[in-house]
N, C-alpha and C positions, 0 to 999 in steps of 0.2 A: 637735132639738139633739143627741140621742144618735147619730142617723144621720150628721150632719155630722162629729161627733167620730170615729166609727169610720172614715169615709172618709179623714179627715185622718191618723189613726193608721196606717191601712193603706198609704197612699201613703208615709208616712215609713218604715214598715217595709220597703217594697219598695225604696226608694232605699238604705236601709242594707244590705239584702241584696245589692243590685247592687254597692255599694261594697266589701262584704266579699269577694265573688267576684272583683272586680277586683284586690283585693290578694292573694288567695290563688292566683289563676290563674297558672300558670307563664309566665314571660316567655321569648320565644325567645332562645336563646343567640347572642351576637354572633358574626358570622362572623370566623374567624381571618384575619389579614392574610396575603396570599400570601407564601410564602417567597422570599427573594432568589434570583436565578438562580445556578447553579453556574458559577464563573468558572475557566476553564482557561487555562494558559499553553501556549506551544508545546511545551515538554517534556512536559507532561501530555497534550496531544493526541497527540503522537508515541508515548508509552508506551501509551496506550489503543488507538491504531491497531495497533500491533504485537501487542497482546494479543487484539484482537477482530476484526480484519479477516479475513473468510473466505478471501480469496485468499491471504494470507500463511499462514494455517493449512493450506490445501490444499498449498501449496508445501512446507511443513514435512513434511507426510505423504509427499510425493514423496521427500524425502530419507530418511525412514524406510524407504520401499520399496527405495531403492537400497542402503541398509545391509543390508537383508534379502537382497538379491541377492549381497552379499559372502559371506554364509554359504553360499549355494548354490554359489558359484564355488569355495569353499575345500574343498568336500566331496571325499572320496576315492571312487573307484569301489567299488560294493558287490560282495562276493564272491558267487559262484553255488554253490548246493547242488544236487547231482544225486543221484537215487536210481534205480538200475536193478535189474531182476529178470531172472534167467536160469535155465534148467533146467526150466521148467514143461512138463509132458507134454501132448501133444495127442492121445495114444492110450493105451488101457489097457496097463498093464505086467503081463505074466503073467496076463492075464485079469482084473486088478483095476484099477478106475478110481481112481487116486490122482494127480490132476493136479499137486498142489503138494508132492508127496513129495520131489522132487529140486530144488525151487526154492531158489536162494540170492539174497540181497539184497546189492547192492554200493553203498554210499554214497560220494559223492565231493564235494570242494570245489575250486572254481577261483577264481582271482583275476587280474584284469587289472592289470598293472604299467605305469604311464605313464612314459614316458621324456622326456628333453629338457626337464624342468622345466615340464611343461604345467600342473600344478595351481597352482604358484606364479604362473605367468604369468596364468592365469585370475583368480586372486585379485587380482593387481596391477592388471589391467585393470578389474576391478569396483571396486576402491578408487579408481582414477583416475576412473571414471565417477561415483562418489559425490562426489568433489571437484569435478568439472564441474557436477554438480547443485547443490551448495552455492553455487558461484559464480553460477550462473544464477538461483538463488533470491535471492541478494543483489542481482543486477542488477534482478530484478523488483521487489524492495523499493525499490531506488533510484528507479525510475520512479514507483512508487506514492507514495513520500515526496515526490517533486516535485509530483505532483497534490495531495497533502494540503497541502503548504506553499503552493501556489497558492491553494487554497481558504481556508486560514487567512489569507493576506494579503488575499484578497477580503473576508473578514469585517471585518478591521481597516480596509480602505479604505472599505467601506460605512459603518462606524461613524464614520469621519472625515467622510464626506460628510453623514451625518445631523447630526453636531455643527455642521458648517458651515452647513447649511440652518437649523438651529434658531437659531444666532447671527444669521444674516441676517434671519430673521423677527422675532426679538426687537429687533434694531436698527431694523428698518423700523417695528415697532409704536411704538417710542419716537418715531420721526420723525412718524408719523401723529398721535400725541397732540399733539405740538408744532404740527403743521399745523392740527389742529382748533382749538387755542387761537388760532392766528393767524387762522383763518377767523372765529371768534367775535369777534375784535377787529377784523375788517374789513381784515386785512392782505393776504389772498389771496382770489382769486375762487372761486366755487363750482366752476367747471370744473376748476381746478387741484386742488382737494380731491378731486373725483370721479376724476380721473386717478390721483392718488396712491393712493386706495382701490382702484381697479381693479388697479393694479400689484401689490397685495398678493396677488392670486390666483396670480401667478407664484411667489411665495415659498411659499405654501401647497402648490402643486403640486410644487415642488422638494422640499419636506419629505416629502410623502406618497410620492413616487417613491423617495426615498432610504430611507424606512422599509421599503417593499416590497422593494427591492434588498437591504437588510440581512437581512430574513427569508429571502429566497431564498438568500443566501450561507450563512446558518446551516444551512438545510436541506441544501444540497449538502455542507457539511462533516460534518454528522451522518450523511449517507448513506455517506460514505467511512469513517466510524468504525463503521458498522453499529449506530448508536445510535438508538433510536426514542423518545427522550424528547421532550416538547413543546418547541417552539422557544423559548417564553418562559422556560423554566427553564434555559436554556443560554446562556452568553456566553463570550467569550474576551478576553484582554488581552495586549498586547505592545507593543513599541516600534514606532511608526509614524513612522519618520524614516530618514534616510540617513546613511551615514558615508563619508568620503573615503579611508579606509584601504584602498588597493588595491595588491596586490603586482604585481610585474612579470609579464608574460605567461609567460615561460619558467618561472617558479616554479610557476605553476598547471599548466603542461604536464607538468613533471617529476612533480609530485604525482599528476596524473591517471594517468600511466603506472604508478605504483606502487599506485594505489588502485582504479582502475576494475574492477569485478567482471566485466564482460563481456569485457574484455581478458584478465583472469586465466582466465576460462572458455575463451577461445580458445587460450591457451597450454597449458592443461591438456588440451584436446582434441587438440593435437598430440602430447603425451606419450602419451595413451591410444591414439592411432592407431599410434604406433610400437610400443607394447606389443602391440597387436592383430596387427601384422605379425609380430612375433617369435613370437606364439602360433600364427599360421597356418603359419609355417615349422616349428614344433615339431609341429603336428598332422599334418604331412606325413611324420613318422617313424613307424616301426612300434612297436607296443606288444605285448609277449608276454603270453600268458595261460598261467599255470602251474596244472595240475590235479593233485590228489592224491586217491587213492581206496583203499578197503579192500574186500577180498572174503574170504568164508569158503568157500573152494572149493580143491580141489586144482589145482595148476599142472601144465601139461604138462611143464615143465622139471623140476619137483620134485613128484611125485604125493603125497609124504608131507606136504607143506606145505599145510595146510588154511587157515591164516590168512595172507593175503598183502597186501602194500601195493604200490601202483603209482603212477606219476607220469608226466605228459606235459607238453610245452611246445608251445603253438600260436603260430606267428608268421605274421601276414598278410604276403603278398607284395605290396608296393606297387609294382606294375609299371605299371598304367594310371592309377591315381588316387594322385597324390602331393600332393593338395590344391593343385594349381597355380593353379586359378581363384581360390581365396580368397587365395593369396599375392599374386596380381596385384591383386586388388581392394583389399586392405589397403595395399599399396604405393602405389596411386593415392590412397587415402584419406589417407595421410600428406601427400602433396603438396597435396591439396585443403584439408586443415585448416591447413596452413602458409599458403596463400594467404588463407584466412579470417582467420587471425591478423593478417596484414599489413593486410587491409581493416579489421579492428577497431581496429588501432593508428592507421590514417589517420583513422578516424571519431572517435577520441578527440581527435586534434589539431583536427579540424574543429569538434567540439562545444565545446571549450574556447575556441577562437578566436572562434567566433560569439557565445558567451555573454559573453565578455570585451568584445567590441566593443559589444554591446547595453548592457551595464552601464556601460561608459565613456561611451557616448552619453547615457545618462540622467544621469550625473554632470555632464556638460558643460551640460546643460539646467538641472539643479537648482541648481547653484552661483549663477548670476545671479539666479534666483528668490529664493533665501534672502538673498543679499547686497544685492539692489537692488529687484527688481520688486515683492515683497510690500509693502515699506515705501512704495514709490512709489504703489501702488494705494490704500493706506490714506490717504496724504497727498493724493492727487488727489481722492478721494471726500470727505474731510472739508473740503478747501478749497472745492470746488464747492458742498457743502452750506452752508457758512458764507456763501459768496457769494450763493447762492440765497435764503437766509433774510434777507439784507440787501439784496436787490434787485439784486445785481450779476451774476446769472446767471439764465438761463431755466430753467423746469421741465424742458425737454427736455435741457438740459445736465446737470442733476442726474441725471435718469434714465439718461442715457448713462454718466455717471461711475459710478453704482451698478452698472449692467450690466457695465462693464469690471472693476470690483472683484470681482464674483461670478465672472466668467470667469477672472481671474487666480488667485483663491483655489482654484477648482475645478480648474484646470489644474495647480496645484501639488500638490494632493492626489492627482490621478491620476498625476502624474509620480512621486511617492513610491511609489505602488502599483506602477507599472511598474518602478521601481528594485528594490523588494523581490522582485517576480516575476523580474526578471533576475538578482538575487542567488541566488534559488532555482535558477534555470537553471544558473548557474555552479557551484553546489554539486552539482547533478546531473551536470554535465559532468566535474567533478573526481572525484566519487565519494564525497565526504564534505562536511560543513559547513565550508567555509573562510570563509564570511561568515555570522555568526549572524543 
């Protein structure tokens, strides 16, 4: 009896101890919900791109180098200091060896004086070179911003395709639910239900493909931003639509001539070439060197004058070398840069005309889609669905109508993406954002 009681009491004590440990043991902390992704607008993307893109940073350092060259170009020639010794004996005097007894030191300073405004012309050419570098950097930024805008539009387009694929799948799932109810009621055959369920694979495939394309587009955009954050923590938002506000072609042409940095760089290159020609002409002139020295020694003309001052002027004779080769080269360079300027101006017209034609073509296609075809595709699909559910249309008719609807909707999304890309191309052709 006592043994049975002790076993029962021991078991109860063990269960109580286990329950106590279960209450005291620490529970694992619940995992924190993932933070929502950071959503960037186009302005935010552009600001971060200008701040972090290594190519733009390298171009800015190039401008700093050009400004440093301005300092070098504006420097004056350094003076020369000379120190000569004379009177040192090479034989004993009166039998006593004193080699430095009669040595005297003569210090002197010489300075080259540049004529024909050489220093200012060098400085002006360096400043114009900096202005050319600034314009070329702006032109590189213009091209990079076009690539960035294209990548940004690609993300918006991929998001629109994902939303469309999700809506199509949700719509089709509702249809499948109704079709299963009809099958349970004996309204449709097993083969029709099987065909409808097999068709769902296409919608799932479309959705997965769209999700992969969206992630790839985000990866490309983050690469341009030099941002290594996870893709899932990053998102963008913007208006994915088109506007019909389009100015006349001549307006965009005039604005491009005033704005395009590559054309401005070409114009500044002509000015720099003209300055370099003026500098080459100035370099063909002679520059005198004036020297002044002091000696502590008697002069032959005046033996009593022990402390004397002297001066000399050295003028090179430009007989054979008058810088004629550099004059010819810089004169040809002026003509070459002028032709490059004309070519750049022609390219501006070509870029604007091409981008304008592409954008206008997209508008011509988008207008009937928005005004007519989108509504027609929805109406045809819903009408065929209603007819199919009431026995007035075949399953094949319904599947064809559903396929046509998907094609029209996807074509519209792709056309909007093409329009936004063409708008970015027109912005690039003009040199600034004329279409936001």
